N, C-alpha and C positions, 0 to 999 in steps of 0.2 A: 504494500500500500504506500503510495507516495502522496505527499501534500506539498502544495506550493508554499514557498517561504513567506510570501505575503499573507497567507492565511494563518500562519503560526505567529506572526509578529503582532505583539500587542502594543497598544499605545503607551509606551514606557514614559514618554515625556510628561504625561498627565499624572504620574504617580509621584507623590511627594514623599521624601524620606525625612522623617523626623528623628534627628540625632538624639534628642532627649529621651526618646522612648527606647533606645538601644543603649543600655549601660555599657561602660567600658569593661573589657574583660578583666577579671580579677588578677591582681599582680601575683606572680609566683614568689613564694618565700625564698629568700636567699639563705644558703647554708651558713652556719656560724663559722667565723674565721678561726677561732682558737678553741677547738673542741678537745677536751682532755682525752677522749678515746682515740685520738689520732697519734698518740705517742706511746712508746714502748720502753720500759726500763730494762736494760740489759744487765745481766749479772757480771761480776768482775771477770769470770772466765770467758763469757761471750765477748766482752770488750777486748780482752787479751787476744782472742782469736781474730777478731775483726781488725785490730791494729796490726797484728802479725801478718795477716793476709794482705794488708795494704802496704807492706814492705818495711814496717818499722822494726828496729832492732829490739832485742830483749831489754837492753838498758834504757832505751827510749820509752818503751812501754811501761817499764817499772817506774820511771820518773813521772810520766804523765798520769799514771793511775795511783801514784803514791803507794806502790808495792815494792817488795824486795825482788831482786832478780831471781832468787830461789823460788819465790811464789809464782812468778811469771813462768819460769821453766817448769814448775810443777803443773800449771794449767796447760802447758804445751807438751807435757809428757816428755820433757827433755831431762835426761839424767846427766849429772855432772860427773866427770871422771877426775879424781883428784886425790 
């Protein structure tokens, strides 16, 4: 079935659009910037592994975490020969 375009065309110019009857869409809530659930506390052992994998030496890790080199070596399962 086919219809001529002119028969489908309605008189659109006579339709008035009242903006006051169409409320603005609701604003979407923005996520909070500083949410406490976005942070994770690492244990000392996890911090040691992370710093070691980033290339820091045992002495650097011990100094930055206020640990002894023996403790850092213990977390890394390094045995000292001496």
